[in-house]
N, C-alpha and C positions, 0 to 999 in steps of 0.2 A: 212676400211681395205685397200682399193685401195690407199688412200692418204698416209697412213703410209708406204705402200710398195714403193710408188713413192719417197718420201723423203728419205727413207733409201737407195734406189738404187742410188740416186743422191749423197748422202754423202758417200756411199761406194766407189763410183767412184772418187769423188773429194777430200775427206779428206786425202787420202793416197799419194796424189801428190801435187806439188806446182801449184798455189800460196797458196792454202788453208792450206797445211801441215805446212808451215812456219807461217801462220797467226794464227793457232790454238795453238801455243805455249803460247799465252796470255790467253787462256781459259783452255786448258788441257795439262799443262807441264808433261813431262815424261809419257804420255799416249802412247798407241800403235800407235797413229796417228803421234806423234811428237818425239818418242824416237829416238835419233841419232844413236843408236846401230842398228836400224832396217834398215838404209839406204842400207846396203848391204844384207839385208834379207827381201826384200819387201813382201814375203809370210807371214811373221809374222804380218805385217800390216793388211793384209787381214783377218787373223785369228781374230785379235782383232776387226776389223770392224764388222765381222760377229757376234761377241759376244755382242757388246754394241749396235749395230744398229738394230739387227733382233730378239732380245729377246722377242719382243712383240708377236711373232707367237705362235700359240696354242700348238705347239709341244715342246715348250721350257720348261725344267724341272722348277718347281716352288719350293720355300722354304716355311717352316711353318711360317716364319715371314711375317708381313705385311708391305707393302710400306708406308714410312712415308708421302708420298705426296697424294697417291690415296686410301690407305686402302686395295688395292688388294694384292694378294700374291706376295712376292718378287721373283725376279729371283733365280733360283736354281743353276746357273752356277757360277764358279769362273771367275770374269771379268778381267782376265789377260791372257797373252799367256802361261805362264808356269803353270797355274792352282795352284798358290800358295796362293791366296787370299781366305778368307772365302766365300762360295758360296753366291751370292746376295749382298755382301757388297761393298759399293762405297766409295771412298776416293777423295782426292784433284784432282787426275788425271781424275776423272770421273765427279766431280761436282766443279765448280769454288768456290773458297773462303771457303771451308770446310777444316777440318784438314787431315793431311797425315796418312799413314798406321800405323805408330808407336806412334801416339799421342792419349792417352787415355782420356785426358781431355774432359769434356763436354759430355762424353758418359755414359749412365747408366751402373753402375757396371764396368766401365772402359772397356766396351766391344766396341772397336774402329769400326768405320765405320757405314754407313747408309744403311739399306735395302731399295731397290728400285725396283719397278716393271718394266717390259719390256717397257710399254708405257711411263712411266715417264723418263726412262733412254733415250729412244729415243728423247723425247722432249728436255731434257737437252743437248744432243749432237747436237740438231738443234739450240740451243739458240744463238751461235754466228752468225748464218745466219740472225737472226731477230735484230741484233744490228749493229750500225755503228762502223766503225773502226776510231778512232780519237785519235791522239797523242799517237799511240802505245797501246791503250787500247780499250776496248769494251764500247759502250754506249748503255745502255738498258733503255727503257722508260716504266714506269707503270703509270696507271691512275685509278681513282676510278670509271670510266667508262670502262668496259673491252673491249667495241667495239672500243674505242679510242686508247687503248694500242695496240689492234690488227691492227689499221691503221698504227701506228708507225712501228710495226714489219713488216708489209706488205711493207711498203715504203723502210725500210732498206734492206729487202730481195731482192726487186726488183733491188736497187742500187747495192747491193753486187753481184748479179748474172751478172749484166752488167760488173762490174769491173773484175769479175772472167773470164768471156769470153774475155775481152779485154786483160787481162794479159796473158791468154793462147795463144791468137792469136799473141801476140807480143813476146812470149817466155820469159816473165818476171817471176821471182821466187817469187816476193813479190806483195801483193795486194796493190794497190794504195789507198791513203787516200785522203778524201776531203780536200780542202785547208783551211777550216774554223776551228776555235777554237771551243771547246766543247759548250759553252754557245751560241755562235752565230749560230752554226749549229742546235742546239736544238730549238731555237726561229724560225729560218728560216724554218725548217721542220714542226714545229707547225703551223705556219701561212699558209703554203701550204696546210696542212691537213684541217685547219679551212676554207680556201677558198673552198675547195672541199665540205665540210660539209655544208657551207652556201648555195651552189648551189643546194644541195640535200634537206636540211631541211630549206628552206626559212621561215623566220619570227618564227622560233621555238627556244626558248631560252633554252639552255641546257648546262650551263657551267660546266666544269670538272677541277679537280685538276690534276696536272702532277708531277710525281717525276722520275728524271733521275738518273741512277747509272753509273758513269764513273770508270770502274773497270779493274784491271789486276790480273791474277792468275799466272803470270809469275814467274819462278823459280828465276829470278833475283830481285824479290821484289814484294810482293803483294801490291795493292793499291785500295782505294775506296774513290771517292768524290761523294757527293749527291747534286743534284740540285733540288729545289723545287719551283713550281709555284702554289700558292694557287688559289682558285676559283675566287677571285676578279681580279687577274692579267690575267688569261686566259679569263675571261669574257670581260675585257676591251679590249684585243687584238682582240677577236672575233667580237666585234662591231666596232672597230677602222678600220677594213678593209672592212666595208660595204660601200655602195655607198656615204652616207652622209659625212663620215670622211675620206675616202681613199685618197683623194688628199692631205690633210693636213698631214696625216700619212706618205705617201710616200715621201713627201718633208723632213720631219724629219729623215726619214730612210736614205735618199740619203746623208745627211750630217753627218751621223753616221759612215760611213765606214772608215776603216783604210786608211790613205793617203799613196799611193804607187807610186806616180808619180816618174818616173825615175828608180824605182827598177825593176831589171831584174833577172831572175834565169836561170841557164844552166841545160839542160837536158843532159842525158848520151851521146847523139849523138853530143853534142857541140852546138846545136841550142839554141839560147837565146829566151825567151818568157817573156812578161810582167807578173810580179808577181800579183796574184790575192790578194785582201784584205783578211786578215785572220780573222778579227773581226769587229763588229759593236758595238760602245760603247752604243748606244741606246738599242740594244738587251741585252747587257751584264748587263747594269745597271737595267734592269727589275728584275734581281734576287736579288736586294737590296730592293725591295718593299715588303710590304708596309712601312717598318721601315724607309726608307729614302725618303719618299714621297715628303717632302719639298724640299730637294736638287734636286730630279728629276724634280720637276716643274720649279725650278729656272734654271736648267741646259738646259733642252730641250724646254720648253714651253716659257721661258723668255730669252733663248739664252745666259745665263751667261757664260762667258769663264772660263776654267779650266786651271790653269797654272801648268804644270808638265813636267817631262822630259821623258815621255813615247814615244818612236819613233812611228810616224805615228798617234798619237792621235789627231783627227780632233777638239776636243773640245777647244783647245787653240785658234782656230780661230773663235769661236763662237762670235757673236756681236749682241746686240739687235737692234741697230740702223741700221746696214748694213744688217740685216737679218730680218727686220720688216715683211717682206712678209711671213715668216715662223710661225709667231705668230697667233694662232688660239684659240679664246675663245671657240668654239664649242668642239674642241678636249680636251681642259682643262677642260671644264665642264664635259664631259664624264669621264675624269680621276677622278675628284672630287667625282662624283656620284659612280663610280664602285670600285675605289681603296681606296680613303680616306673615303668614306661614310659620306661625309659632308651633313649637313642639307640643304635640297633644298631651304628653305627660305633664309638661309645665302647666298647660292650661288646666288640667284636672287637679293638680296640687294647688293652684290658685284658687279654684272653686272650692276645694275642701277647707282651706284656710279661711276664706270669706265666710263659709257656713259656720265654722267653729267660732270665729270672732263675733259673728252676729249672734249666735246663741249665747255666748258669754255676756255680751253687752245687754241683751234682752233679759237674761236671768238675773244679772247683778245690777241692772239699771246703771251701768257705769258710764255716765255721760262724759266724765273726764277723759276716759281712755279714748272714747269715740272722737271727742274734740281734738285730742292730740294726734290721733291717727289721721284725722281729716286735714290738719293744718301743718303737719310736719314738713320742714324745709330742708333738713339735713339728714343724710343717710345714717350717720351715727346715732342721731336722735331716734330715728325709726327703730333701729336695731336695739337700742337701749330700752325703749318702751316695750318691745316684745319680750325682752329678757326679764324685765321687772314684772311683767304680767305672768311669765312662766314661774318665776320664783315665788310670787304671791300665791299662785295656785298650788305649788308644791308644798308650801307651808300649811295649806288647808287640806293636804292629802288629795288633791285633784290632779288630773293628768294635764301636762303642758299644753298650751293651745297650738304650739308649733314645735315640730321635731327638728333636730339638727339637719337631717337630710332633706326635709321639706324646705326648710329656710334657704339652704344652699340651692336647691333646685329653683326656687322662686326668685331669690334676690342676689345671689352671688355666682361667680364663675371661678372655679378653682378655689384656692386658699386666700382668703381675705381680699378677694378682688370683686368689688361690687359690680353687677351689671351696669353698663352705662345707662340703661334705661330703668333704674330702680324706681324711679317716680312712676313709670308706666306700670311696673308690677304692683306698686302701692295702689295706683288708680283702679287697677283691675280687681285687686282684693276688695277695695272700697266699693266698686260696682256691685259685686256679689253681696257684700254686707248690706248695702242700702236696699237692694231688691228684697233680701230676706227680712230686714228690719221693717220695711214698709209692709210686707205681707203679714208680719206679726203685729202691726199697729204701733210699734215702738216709736217710729219717726213721727207720726202725727201726735202722739201722746207727749212727746218731748220736744216738739218743734220751737216752743217758746224759750226753752233754756238752751238751745243749741246755737252755735255761732252764726252771725249774720253772713250772707253770701259774699259780702265784701271781701272777707279773708280768703275767698276762693278764687280770686282773680288770676289771670295768666301771670306766670312767673317770668 
C-alpha cells in the first residue's frame, strides 16, 4: 500500500504540470491531465488526478462489474471531472489504444468502455513512466521473463525521472528525448541490462525473448510498431558481450554507428554542439534476423560494403581487405550456433577447410587462387577451382586441400545437389581464411595486388 501511495503522490504532483503534462498527450489525449480547457482551471486537473490515481484506496466506491485485468471489483466512480461517464468505465483517455467513448464496436452488447479496478487504473496511469520517449512516441518492452520486462521498466523509469528533474530545473516545458532511434535504443538498453545480469548471474544460461511496442495514442494519429527479438538473437547478444567475445563485438559495434563528422546542431541558447549518432546499423539489422542471417554474415563478419544513399550509413565504407582485423571466426561461430543453428560438425569442417586454404595461400603466395575464391559468382566455378587446386597438389605429391566427404559436408546435400546457401558456405570458409591470413601478415603484405572492394558488392 505504501508503494501505491508513493507513486500516486508522485504522479498527482507531476502529471498536472509540465514537462509531464505535455508528454502525456501521447498516452492519454483529452484526459484530465492533458485537456487544454483545464489550463485555466487547474483545480479540475486535481479532481481528475484524485479520481484516476487514488481509486485503489479502500474507501473508494466499487461497481458490481469485474475488472477485465485483475478480476477485482471495478471502480464505482465516474472517471471524469463532470461525472458524465458510466461508473468504473474507461476509454481511450484512460487506456492507450482502446476505443473512445462513443465507439461501441468490439464491446459486448455494444456496451462501450472497459470496467477497471483502482489498482489496475493506477498501474495504467503509471505506464508512461516505465516507457522510453522516442520519436514522439512511447517505447514499452515486454518479455517472456517478467523480471526482465521489469528491468526495462525500471531503467526507463530511472531515465525519465532524471529527464523530468532536468527539465524542471531548466524551466523546459517538454521532456527531452534520447538521441537514438527506436531499434538502436532498444538494443543499447538490452545490452546494458544483459551486462548487469551477467554480473549477477554468472555462468547461468537463461535466454529471453523481447517484444517492444512503439506506440502513440495521440489525437493527431494513433500508431503502433512492433519490434521482436526471439530467443536465439537475445542469447547470441548475451554471450557476445562476455569476456571471450567482447573485444570482437565492440569492434563491430564501433564501425556500426552513424557517421556524424562535421554535423552540428544548435540548441535554443544558440550554442552549437556535436550531433550524436542516432543509429547503429549493426543494432538495427539484428531485427532482420534470423531471416536475413546470410546477409548479416556477409555484411558484418565479412565486411562486405553496402552501396546506398542513406546519409551517414557507415556500411558503404566497409572493406574486407582494409578491415581484416575486424574479422573474427570465434564470433562468427557463435552466431552460427546461436542464430543459424548450423550443425556443429559442418561448422568444424568449414573451419578446417579455411585453415588449410589459408596455409596454402600463405605458403605458395597464391594470390590468383585467393582472388578467384573471393570473387566467384557461380557454384560450378567454385567447385572447379577446388578440383584444380587438388589436382595441382597431387601432381606435387601433396595432400589435397579438401576431401570428398568434407566437400559434401560443406557445399552439397546428397548427390550433386548443391546447398541452396553455397555462397554462405563459401563466405564462412573465407572468413576463417581471412582471419588466419591476417594473423600471418599475408593480407597486409599483399593488399596492393588484391582486388578492389568494389568487386565485393552485394549480389
